[in-house]
DRENMAR-585467 format. One line per 3 residues: number of its first residue (from 1); their letters; for each residue x negated, y, z negated of C-alpha. Coordinates in Angstrom, 2 decimals. Each point is the difference from the previous one (the first is absolute). Example, Ala and Ser with C-alpha at 12.3 -4.5 7.8 and 13.67 -1.06 7.14 Angstrom:
1> AS> -12.30,-4.50,-7.80 | -1.37,3.44,0.66
REM end
This chain:
1> MKS> 0.07,-0.13,-0.05 | -1.05,3.50,1.10 | -0.79,2.50,-2.71
4> LKI> -1.08,4.34,-0.02 | -2.66,1.53,-2.96 | 0.36,2.81,-1.07
7> HFL> -2.24,1.81,-2.15 | 1.50,2.46,-2.75 | -3.97,1.65,-1.05
10> NVG> -0.36,1.13,-3.71 | -1.23,3.71,1.04 | 1.67,1.63,-2.81
13> HGD> 2.69,2.59,0.22 | -0.36,-0.27,3.84 | 1.05,-2.51,2.86
16> CTI> -1.33,-2.40,2.06 | 1.40,-2.90,1.49 | -1.59,-2.53,2.81
19> IEF> 2.19,-2.12,1.92 | -1.67,-2.98,1.86 | 2.36,-0.61,3.54
22> ENH> -1.66,-3.33,1.44 | -1.43,2.05,2.89 | -1.06,3.24,-1.52
25> LTL> -0.10,2.42,-3.65 | 2.57,2.88,-1.06 | -1.58,2.67,-2.58
28> VDI> 3.02,1.68,-1.93 | -1.47,3.13,-1.83 | -3.66,-0.26,-1.48
31> NAC> -1.10,1.35,-3.34 | -3.85,-0.10,-0.80 | -0.03,2.01,-3.47
34> KRF> -2.57,-1.73,-2.18 | 1.37,1.72,-2.70 | 3.81,0.47,-1.32
37> AAP> 1.75,3.18,0.40 | 0.36,1.94,-3.16 | 3.35,-0.33,-0.25
40> TRD> -0.85,-4.20,-0.08 | -3.09,0.82,-2.38 | 2.90,1.95,-2.63
43> ELK> 1.96,-2.97,0.21 | -2.81,-2.36,-0.93 | -1.37,2.14,-2.87
46> KKY> 3.41,-0.22,-1.62 | -0.23,-3.56,0.46 | -3.68,-0.79,-1.74
49> SGS> -0.07,2.86,-2.24 | 3.36,-1.23,-1.71 | -1.33,-3.53,0.34
52> ANY> -2.04,-0.59,-2.95 | -2.00,2.32,-2.57 | -3.44,0.44,-0.26
55> GSQ> -0.67,2.38,-2.65 | -0.79,3.06,1.53 | 1.10,2.29,2.68
58> SLS> -2.64,-0.15,2.22 | -1.21,-3.38,-0.24 | 4.27,-1.01,1.01
61> AYI> -0.65,2.87,3.54 | -3.12,-2.06,0.60 | 1.41,-3.65,-0.43
64> TEM> 2.66,1.59,2.12 | -1.77,1.14,2.58 | -2.04,-2.92,0.22
67> KIE> 3.44,-1.98,0.61 | 1.03,2.16,2.80 | -3.24,-0.09,1.40
70> EEE> 0.02,-4.06,0.20 | 3.33,0.20,1.45 | -1.18,2.13,2.65
73> KLL> -2.82,-2.58,0.68 | 2.96,-2.23,1.17 | 1.28,2.28,2.41
76> IDP> -0.66,-1.10,3.57 | -1.79,1.85,2.69 | 2.44,-0.59,3.05
79> VDY> -2.98,0.79,2.73 | -2.16,-2.51,-1.55 | 2.94,-2.44,-0.56
82> ITS> 0.97,0.06,4.11 | -3.37,-0.10,1.28 | -1.13,-2.74,-2.58
85> NFP> 2.89,-2.13,0.53 | 0.78,0.58,3.87 | -3.20,0.79,1.58
88> GQS> -0.21,1.51,3.38 | 3.96,-0.04,0.10 | 1.31,3.08,1.59
91> IFR> 3.45,1.56,-1.85 | 2.53,-0.85,2.91 | 2.74,1.82,-2.22
94> YIQ> -0.43,2.97,-2.33 | 2.92,1.71,-1.54 | -0.26,3.28,-1.91
97> THP> 2.78,-0.66,-2.02 | 0.53,3.93,-0.94 | -2.87,2.87,-0.62
100> DMD> -1.33,-0.49,-3.32 | -3.42,-0.29,-1.28 | 0.72,-3.02,-2.04
103> HMA> 1.19,-1.69,3.73 | -3.46,0.90,1.55 | -2.85,0.48,-1.98
106> GLH> -2.78,-1.73,1.73 | 1.05,0.04,3.74 | -3.18,2.13,0.71
109> RLV> -1.79,-2.72,-1.23 | 1.93,-2.71,1.72 | -0.37,1.59,2.99
112> NEK> -3.15,1.76,0.61 | -1.96,-1.28,-2.68 | 0.79,-3.89,0.29
115> KVK> 1.23,0.92,3.68 | 2.97,-2.43,-0.30 | 1.73,0.86,3.25
118> ILN> 4.23,0.23,-0.32 | 1.91,-0.64,3.17 | 3.24,1.71,-0.95
121> FWD> 0.34,2.74,-2.32 | 3.53,0.62,-1.86 | 0.83,3.46,-1.13
124> THN> 3.08,1.85,-0.92 | 1.67,3.02,1.15 | -1.69,3.10,-2.46
127> AIE> -1.87,2.81,-0.15 | -1.17,-0.22,-3.30 | -3.86,2.00,-0.28
130> KED> -1.74,-0.71,-3.09 | -2.51,1.79,0.93 | 2.08,3.46,-0.63
133> KAT> 0.59,-1.46,-3.17 | -3.33,0.22,-2.14 | 1.65,-0.94,-3.42
136> KWS> 1.25,-3.45,1.32 | -3.75,-1.11,0.11 | -0.67,1.39,-3.27
139> NVN> -0.97,-2.51,-2.89 | 0.48,-3.20,2.44 | -2.52,-2.55,1.13
142> FDK> 1.16,0.50,3.09 | -2.44,1.06,3.61 | 1.14,2.79,2.65
145> KDW> -1.76,-2.33,2.34 | 2.75,-2.28,-0.43 | 2.48,2.51,0.98
148> ATY> -2.38,1.31,3.01 | -0.03,-3.47,1.15 | 3.95,-0.51,0.11
151> QEI> 0.45,3.20,1.43 | -2.53,-0.68,3.09 | 1.82,-3.70,0.60
154> RSG> 3.30,1.53,0.03 | -0.62,2.45,2.26 | -1.12,-2.73,2.41
157> RYG> -4.30,1.11,-0.12 | -1.02,-3.64,-1.60 | 1.69,-1.86,3.39
160> CPV> 2.44,-2.05,-1.30 | 3.93,0.06,0.98 | 1.84,2.11,-2.70
163> LRL> 3.69,-1.68,-0.81 | 2.37,3.06,-2.14 | 2.95,-3.07,-0.53
166> KQN> 3.58,0.57,-1.51 | 2.50,-2.08,-1.49 | 1.28,-2.50,2.36
169> QEG> -2.37,0.56,3.00 | -1.49,-3.39,1.61 | -2.57,-0.74,1.73
172> DFY> -1.30,-3.18,1.64 | -3.59,0.09,-1.76 | 1.06,0.38,-3.66
175> SAD> 3.61,-1.88,0.12 | -1.86,-2.75,1.54 | -1.57,-0.39,-3.56
178> GIS> 3.77,0.32,-1.65 | -1.01,3.33,-1.11 | 3.44,2.24,-0.22
181> IWA> -0.30,3.83,-1.12 | 2.27,0.93,-2.65 | -0.88,3.63,-0.53
184> PFQ> -1.30,2.78,0.65 | 3.83,1.13,0.93 | 0.49,1.71,3.58
187> NTE> 0.99,3.23,-1.30 | -2.98,0.09,-2.64 | -1.19,3.73,-0.22
190> KDN> -3.70,0.09,1.78 | -0.81,3.68,0.59 | -0.08,1.70,-3.79
193> PDA> -3.18,-0.14,-1.14 | 0.98,-0.16,-3.48 | 2.04,-3.45,0.13
196> DPN> -0.25,-2.64,-2.18 | -2.62,-2.51,1.47 | 2.02,-2.88,-1.05
199> CFS> 3.16,1.04,1.51 | -1.64,-1.04,3.21 | -1.03,-3.39,-1.09
202> YVL> 0.36,-2.91,2.01 | 2.11,-2.81,-1.66 | -0.58,-3.60,2.14
205> SIL> 1.29,-3.33,0.07 | -1.91,-3.02,1.49 | 2.10,-3.01,0.61
208> FGE> -2.57,-2.71,0.31 | 2.50,-3.51,0.83 | 2.86,0.41,-2.83
211> CRI> -2.79,1.64,-2.36 | 0.93,4.13,-0.23 | -2.91,2.58,-1.44
214> VLG> 0.91,3.29,-0.66 | -2.39,2.19,-0.65 | 1.30,3.31,-1.68
217> GDL> -2.74,2.70,0.57 | 0.61,2.86,-2.21 | 3.51,0.93,1.17
220> PSN> 2.41,1.69,-3.00 | 2.48,-1.29,-1.65 | 2.70,2.32,1.28
223> LWD> -0.94,-1.46,3.65 | -0.08,-3.30,-1.12 | 3.53,0.54,-0.99
226> KLA> 0.94,1.43,3.27 | -1.70,-3.27,1.80 | 2.27,-1.87,-2.16
229> ADN> 2.83,2.14,0.61 | -0.46,-0.19,3.58 | -0.25,-3.54,0.40
232> EGK> 3.80,-0.19,-2.21 | -2.20,-1.31,-3.14 | -0.57,-3.30,1.96
235> LPK> -3.88,0.60,1.34 | -1.91,-3.84,0.39 | -1.28,-1.99,-2.37
238> AHL> -3.46,0.58,-1.24 | -2.01,-3.07,-1.15 | -3.18,2.39,-0.31
241> LKA> 0.29,3.38,-0.76 | -2.67,2.85,-0.17 | 1.51,2.47,-2.73
244> SHH> -0.17,3.54,1.33 | -1.91,2.80,-1.77 | -2.33,-2.27,-1.42
247> GRK> 2.64,-1.88,-2.23 | 1.36,3.55,-1.37 | 3.08,1.02,-1.17
250> SGY> 0.35,2.63,2.87 | -0.34,-2.45,2.17 | 2.17,-2.63,-1.43
253> SLN> 4.00,-0.28,1.40 | 2.01,-2.28,-2.06 | 2.69,0.13,3.25
256> AVK> -2.58,-0.93,2.54 | -1.79,-2.28,-2.53 | 3.33,-2.30,-0.70
259> AMD> 0.62,-0.10,3.62 | -3.24,-1.34,1.04 | -0.05,-2.34,-2.80
262> PDV> -3.17,-0.68,0.08 | -1.75,-3.41,-0.73 | -3.53,1.61,-1.54
265> TVC> -1.27,3.73,-0.10 | -3.25,1.05,0.05 | -1.00,3.89,-1.41
268> SVG> -3.49,1.24,0.69 | -0.01,3.00,-3.28 | -2.69,1.25,-1.44
271> ELH> 2.45,1.11,-3.26 | 1.97,-3.44,-1.24 | 2.15,0.40,-3.24
274> SKH> -0.06,4.15,0.75 | 3.45,2.47,-0.34 | -0.46,-0.90,4.63
277> DAN> 0.21,-3.37,-0.24 | 2.40,-2.16,1.32 | -1.06,-3.27,-0.54
280> ASY> 2.30,-0.89,-2.47 | 2.79,0.75,2.57 | -1.26,-2.28,2.81
283> ERF> -1.12,-2.80,-2.49 | 3.93,0.74,-0.55 | 1.14,-0.54,3.33
286> SEK> -2.77,-2.48,1.45 | 0.70,-3.71,-0.35 | -3.37,-1.24,-0.68
289> GCF> -1.33,3.23,-1.23 | -2.34,2.73,0.70 | -3.24,0.24,-0.29
292> STV> -2.66,2.82,0.25 | -3.67,0.47,1.50 | -0.49,1.49,-3.47
295> DHG> 0.65,-3.12,-2.10 | -1.28,-2.55,2.71 | -2.32,2.03,2.18
298> TII> -0.21,-0.50,3.48 | 2.86,-2.22,0.96 | -0.14,-2.35,2.89
301> ATC> 3.95,-1.04,1.28 | 0.31,-2.89,2.59 | 2.83,-0.27,1.56
304> WED> 1.97,-2.69,1.30 | 1.97,-0.39,3.03 | 2.92,-1.47,-2.41
307> SDV> 0.20,2.73,-2.16 | -2.30,-0.88,-2.60 | -2.49,2.00,-1.34
310> WLA> -3.21,-0.80,-1.87 | -2.34,2.83,-2.13 | -3.48,-0.65,-1.19
313> DLD> -2.31,2.38,-1.23 | -3.26,0.96,1.64 | -1.59,-3.79,-1.45
316> GQK> 2.32,-1.27,1.83 | 1.94,-1.17,-3.89 | 3.67,-0.37,0.48
319> IIH> 2.35,2.87,-0.87 | 3.27,-1.77,0.96 | 1.47,-2.10,2.50
322> TFD> 4.12,1.16,1.11 | 1.16,-3.77,0.93 | -1.29,-1.08,-3.69
REM end
């Protein structure tokens, strides 16, 4: 029986997903930050500073920082992961779900330093110009070279076809892989440089045999509500759901999740158990559970044609088989 392998990389607060189709690779977003973003560090400080009393404030702060640094060492560099696990392979399809830096950090290194060839680039209709908003770059570990590389590719100067697709559009070379586009919507605002980047986000459905995988991007909860309403609450069942907006409440829609009735949900989060976290809500409506890269590190899903889904960690240790 054939299977489809999907890698949900442990990249902290951000996204990077690799899909191994039979004859080519698809890369959905990239985030190659080697340190946690400030909100994640704040959450981890709360977690570790309250876990034990080390006798003095300075000693507690030092031990807390050491524990955070240990967790940072577990973050995966997606550029190294791709070049090590798929040496010499090009990226047939790179999907930039939306123009946020935690979804494109490392793009410059991937294509300009490691020379990994991208054959097709999926972009969105947006007029967002981060270079004009210097405050957007303060206190984060992002490199402006990644934004410049994104602009180079989306302008066509990189030399590969650039697709800007919207809901329900079809094309032979991605429909053949079972990919359907659920978002962005046809009427998504595109000319406002101050628009919320998440509103442009791709939501993709991949149908592999009887197994449906839904990749939620960063679509906000109100647009998930719209997606559910437009389908009269009858979205197709998801055997594997990648939670929207890293598993945050801002991307959680009760109506959509109940309609999709996922067997398992995967969250890529850097703030598990924070006030923003919706893991418990996904857990409630995911038959076999919700699994986070914070708890399990990189999660590798094997999706079988009969709709069985296996989840394993980077060492190949079983997390769950949905047919157990």
